[in-house]
N, C-alpha and C positions, 0 to 999 in steps of 0.2 A: 649164427646171428639170430636174435629173437624176432619172430614174425609179429608184425603189427596188425591187429584185427581191423579190417575195413569198417568204416562207420556204418555201412548198410548192414553188415553181419552183426555188429555189436548191437545196433538198435533192434534187429530182429530177435536176437537171443534174449535181450532184456525184456522185450515185449511179449515173449512166449509164455506159456503156462499160466494163462489167466490174467496176465498183466494188461494194463491199459495200452491201447494202440500207440506205437511209437513211430514218429516220422523218421524217414531215412536221412533227412537233412539235419538231425540233431547232432550236436557236437559233444565230445567227451567232457564230462564235468570233472574238474580237478579236485573238487571237494570229496572228503571221505566221510563215511557214516559207519558207526560200529553196529555189529550184529549182537544183540543183547538178549540173553535168555536167563530169567530168574536173577537179574542184576549182574550177571557175569558177562563180560565182553569176550566173545569168541574170536572175532577177527573183524577187519574193516573192509569195506567194498566201495567201488566207485559206481557212477551212473552216467547218464547223458542228460542234456538239458531238459528233454521231454520226459524222461524217466529218472528223476533225481536219485542220488545215493541214499537219502533217507527213506524213500519209498521202497527201494530195492532191499535195503537192510531189514525193514519191517516185514516184507514179504518172506524173506529167507527165515527170519526168526519165527514167523507164524507157521511155516512149513515144518520147521524143526520141532515146535511144540505139538503140532498135529501128529508127527511121527512118534514123539515121545509118549503121547497119550494112547497110542495104539499098542497094546501089549503083544500083538502078533509080530511086531517088528523088533528083532533083536539088534542091540547096538553093534554087534560084530558083523551083522549082515550088510552093513553099508558098503556100497561098491563104487568104483570109479569107471567112467566111460570117456574115451577120447573122441571128440567130435571135431577134430581139425583145429579150429580156432579157439576151442574151449574144452574144458574137462568137466564132465557132469558128475555130481555126487548124488547117488541114488539110494533110496531106502524103501525096500519092498517094491521095487520097480517104479517108484515115484521120484521125480527129480526134486532134490532139496535146493540145489543151487548149481549154477554154471560158473566155473572159475575161468576168468579171462586173463589174457596176457596183461591187460591194464591192472587187474587185481594183483598179479604177481609182481608188477613193478612197484607196488606199495612196499612190499617186503624185500625188494631187490633180490629176488630169487627166481629160479625157473618155475614154470607152471606145474610140471608133474610132481616134483617134491612138495611144493606148497599145497597141491590138491590132496596129497596123502596126509599132510599135517592137518589140514582143515577137516578131513574125514575123521581123524582121530579126535580132534576137538569136539566135533559134533557128536561123536559116539560117547565121549565123556559127559557132555551136556545132557544127552538122553538118559544116561545112567543116573546122573545127579538129579535130574527132573523126577524120575520115578522113585528114587530112594527118599527124597525129601517129602514125597506125598504119600508114603506108606502110613497106615494107621498108627503103627508103633512110633514112627518118627514124629508125627503130628502130636500124638499124646505126650511124648517126651518134651517137645517144644512148648506145648501148652503148660505142662508142669513147671518148666523153667520160667515161663512168663508169669505164672501165678506166684512162684517163689520170688521173682524180682519185684513184683508188685507189693507183696507182703514186706519184703525188705525195705522198699522205698517208703512205705507207710511207717514202719518202725523207726527208720532213721529220721524221717521227717518229724515224727512225734517226739523222739528223744532230743533231736536237735532243737526243736521249739521249746521244750521244757528246760533244756540245758541253757539256752540263751536267756530265757526268762529268769532262771535262778541266778545266772551270772550277772545279769543286769541289776537284779535286786541287791545282790551283794555289793556291786560296784557303787550303786546309789547310796547305800548305807555308809560305805567307806567315804564316799564323796562328801556327804553331809557331816560326817565326823571330822574330816580334815579340811573343811571349807576355808577356815581362816588361814591355815598354813598354805593352802593352794593359792589363795588370794595374794599372800605376801610373796610367793615365789614368782608370780608373773609380773611383779613390779608395777602393777597398775596398768599395764599395757592392754591386757585382756581381762575381762571379768571372769570369775570362776564359772558362773552359770553359762557364759558364752562358750567356754571351753567344754563344758559338760554337754551342751547341745551339739557342738561340733563333733564330739566323740560319739554321741548317739547316732548322728547321721552317718558317720564313717562306719560304725558297727553295722547299721542297717544295710549300708551299701555292700559290705563284705558278705553278710549273711544272705542278701538277695542274690549276689553273684554265685555263692556256693549252692543255693537252692536251684538256680537255673542250670548250673553245671550238672548237678545230680539228676535233675529231670531230663536233661539232654542225654546223659549216659543211659538212663533207664529206657527212654524211647528208642534210642539207637539199638540197644541190646534186644529189646522185644521185637522190633521190626526185623532184625537179622535172623530171628528164630524161624520165621515162616517164609516159604519160597515166594509167595505172592507179594510180600512186602519187602523182600530183600533189596530190590532196586531202590525203594524209598529210603532204606537204611543207608545204602551207599551214597545216595544223593545228600542225605542229611550229614553224613560224614564229610563229604566233599565241601558242604556249605561251611563247616567249621574248620576243616583241615586245609582247604585251599588257601584261604587268607593267611593262615599261619605259615604254610609252606612258602607262599609268595613273599611274606615278610622275612622269613629265614633266608630264602635265596637272595633277596635284596640286600640283607645285611651282609651276607657272605661276599656279594659283589662290591659292597661299599667298604669292605675292610681296607683295601689299598688307599682309597680316598680318605678314610678316617685316619689312617696312619699319617698321610700327608698333612691333614689338618692339624693333627697333634704336633707334628714337627713345626708347622707354622706357628702354632700357639706357643710352643716352648721357645722358639727363636725370638718371637716377638717379646715375650716376657723377659728374656735375657737382655735384649737390646734396651728395653725400657728400664730395667734395673741398672744397666750400665749408664744410661743417660741420667737417671735419678742420682746416682753417685757423683757423676760429673757436675750436675747442677748444684748438689749440696755443697760441693767444694767451692763452686763459684759464689754461692750465696754467703758462706761464712768466711770467704777471703783466702782460703788455703790454695785455691787455684785462681790465677789472674790471667785474663786475656786483655791485651791492649785495646782500649776503646770500648770495652764491654763493662757496663755498670752492674754491680751486684744485684740491684733492684730488678734487673731484667731477667734474672736467672729462672725463677719459677714461672713467670708468664711465658718465657721462651720454651721452657720444658713442656708446659701444657700445649703449646702450639705444635712443637715437634712431636709430642706424644700423639696428638690427633692425626698428624700426617703419617706417622708410623702405623697407627691402627688402620687408617684408610688404605694405605699401601698393602697391608696384610690382608685386609678384606678383599681388595681387588685381586690379589694373588690367589686367595683361597676360594673365591666365589665359584669358579668352574667345578670345584671339588665338593661343594656343599650338596648334600643329598637333596635331589629334586630341583636343583637349580636350572636344569635344562627343560623342565616341564613347562607347558604353557600356563598352567595355574600359577606356578611360582613367578614366572615372568609377569603375569598380569597383576599379581599382588605387589610385586616390586615396583611396577610402573605406577600403580595406584598410590602406593605409599610415597613414591617420589613426587607425584603431582600434588598430593596433600601437603607434603613438606615444603615444596616450592611455593605453594599458595599461602601457607600459614606462617612461614618462617622468615619473611623478608625483614620484618622489624627485628626479629631475633638475631639474624645474621648481621644486620646493621649495627646492633648494639655490641656484638662480638668484635666486629671490625673496629668500632669506635673505642672499645675497651683496650684493644691491643695498640691502637694508634696513640691513645693517651699514655699508655705505659712507656712507649718508646719516645714520645715527645717530651716526657717528664714535665708536664704542665704543672703538676703539684705532687706533693708527697703526703704520707700519713702525718697528721698533726698540723698541716698547713692551714692557715685561715684564708679562705677564698670567697670570692663572690661569683656565683654561676647564675646568670640571668638576674632574677630578683632575689635570689637566696644567698645569704651570707652566713658562713659557719665554718667550723673546723672539720677537716676531712677525717672521718673515723675509720672507714673501710673502703677499699676499692675492689670491685669485682669485675668480671668480664662483661657483665650486663649492666650493672648499676654502680653508682657511687653514693655512699652514705655520708651526709653532713649532719653535724650537731650545731644548732644555732645557739645564740646567746640566751635564748629563752628555754634552753634545754629541750628543744624539739629535734626530732630526727627527720631529716628530709632525704628521701630516696630519689635520686636524679638519674634517669636513663642516660647511658653513655652516649647514645646517638644525639640526645639533646645537647650534651656538653660539647660534642664535636661541632654542633651547628651554631653555637653562641660563643660570645667572648668570655674568657675566664680571667678574672682579676685575682692574682695571688698577692696577698698582703705580706706573706712570710718570706718569700724567696729573697727579696732585696733587703728586708729588715735584718737578715743575718749578717749582711756585709756592710751596708751603708746606712741602715736605719730606714724606717718607714716614716714618710712625711704626713703628719696629721695637719689638716688645714680647716680653718673656719673663717667666716666673713662677718663683718659688722658694717652697718650704714651710719655714718656720722655727718652732721650738717657741715655746710661750707664755712660756717663761722668759726669752727674749731680748727686750730692749726694742725696740719698733718704731722708735724714733728711731735706734738704732744700725744697724738693718737698712737704714733709708732712707739713712743716711749711707754705708754700705758699697756699696749698689747704685749710688748716684750717683757714688761714687769709681770704681767699676768702669766706669761710662759715661765718666768723665773720662779714664781710662787707654786707652780703645779709640780707635784712630786712625780717621779718615774720617767720624766722626759730626759732626753739626752742633752747635755750641755755642749757637746761637741759632736757634730757641727752645730753652730749657733742658730737659734731661731731667727727668722727674718720676716719682714712685712712687705707685702706688695699692695699697690693701689690697683685694683682690678678694673674699676670703672668709675667714671664721673657721671653719675646718673642725674636725673632731673631734680631730685629733691635732696640727695645726699651723695657723699663720697663713699664708695665701697672699698673697705680695707680687708686684706686677706692675711691672716696670721698663719705662718707655717712653722711647725715644730717637728723635731725628730724623735722617734720612739723605736725601741727595739723589742717591744712587747705587743705584737698585733692582737694577741688574745685579750689584751686589756684596753682595746681601743675605746669602748663605750665608757669605761670608768675614767680614762684620761680625758676624753672629750667633756665629760660631765664636770670634772674638776677644773678644766681649762675655762669652760663657760662660766662657772661660778666665780672664778677669780676675775674674769673680764667684767662681769656684772658688778662685783664689789669695787674694783678699781674705778670704773666709770662713774659709779655712784659716789665714790670717795672724792673724786676730783670734780664732781658736778657736771660731767659731760653727758649729754643726752644721746642715747642710741635711738636713731630714727626708725620709725615704722616704715614698712615698704612704701607708703605714700601718704601725704597729708595735704590739706588745703591752705593752712596758715599756721604761723608759729603760735604755740600756746602762750597764755599769759604767764604761766609758771613752767619752768623746765620739768620734763618728765624724768625725774630722778628720785631715788629713795634716799632721804637723809640718813646720816650714819646713826642717829639716835633711834631710828626705826628699823634698823637691820634685824633686830631680834624681837620683833613684835610677836605677841602671842599667836600661836602656841610655841614658837621657836624659842630657843634658849641658847646662850653662848656655849654652855657645856655640851649640849647635844651637837651643835655645829662643830665644836672643836673635836669631838669624837669622830665626826665624819671626816 
């Protein structure tokens, strides 16, 4: 069974040989520190809280360098001495290090075999230290450094000249083919914009190549000399460690990426299957009882969103970085922004689907929404487009439509006809039967109105100064409402003038001396002409 070194003995051993005084109450430090000589890691050691591993590793490395600098100490002369709780490695009678049981626990090996292995490593480090500092080795390293510097300058000069020459040729070709290039981009991007983007991209690649070349040069030169070999290794780790981490991360992510790919494939298959089903519902080849074909594509968009959301929920734990705090923070931030800024958007979506399934109107229907009257041109999830009689396009948010009444002139017109109605005020001295007959005759003269059901007249009010008559006629053309109202009003005016019946103004104080009518001989007063009126 391996003996455990008492804390007092461990603190004494670590504090010996010129080390700072170490308290006996210090605890073993679980951290490790590498012993590095000329950039090469020989082994790792532990320490105690008062004499940390970093300080102990530095002291061991300093002793090894002192021994290597002493030509009287041969690498083969290193010896081992067992001191009970530790094994000492000596060089010329001087202790280089004391190997403890805690150090052997790092390698999960016995102390004696590990001490022999460390002695061999120290001997090799001493040989390499002396070999790398010989005049012949330094002269050879210097020559290599000068050669690398010259090669760097030549490559940099040729690369600069080559890029300049290539850029000039491309620019000449660009100007020669400017018109063809402009035609190929279909006006989306201008040719000079593409040229500037290409130049920036070329500069980016050339800059990256220059940085990579400079990095390789610096790393190579630093490796040539023993004093800078550690810096070369640090520079290598600076570039290699991120790449190694990325590579290891990608290898770990392969199962997750495979799962995500399967989710994407299954989701696409389900959506394609749903699209085929919806296409059949839309064109009538597939029929479900109670399901209207107009609901097909809106329902598909809704189900597609649900399928995608479900897929995202299933795939979320397997997305790279989804478990990191940064990813969670960004997701939370985006969720807050979406919830704050999308209330009206979601309201319009809900209103759009609500109108779709309520079937309040269809494409081509003439409707009145709030103060807007027009024909429904397009319906979207967020807005509805109306075209007014003035050929204006009105875009109405669906949430507004859901909050106000919608008057559809076309829905009943297809079955029973739309009732157009207008009112006139006639004095009490005119018999109501005469007024009814004149109004019905005006309806008879108006083209485009339905004869069945028959027009009818209502007395809507007995006002202070006149009797209010309401003429109701049927029409099957809601899109011609304004034209039919115009023709109907013209015929009413003509008939009342023809029979000498005065249409009362909203209010008056006394009967005029002459009735307010237009005699028939003045119907075509200038600039009007019978021909022009007949054309109308």
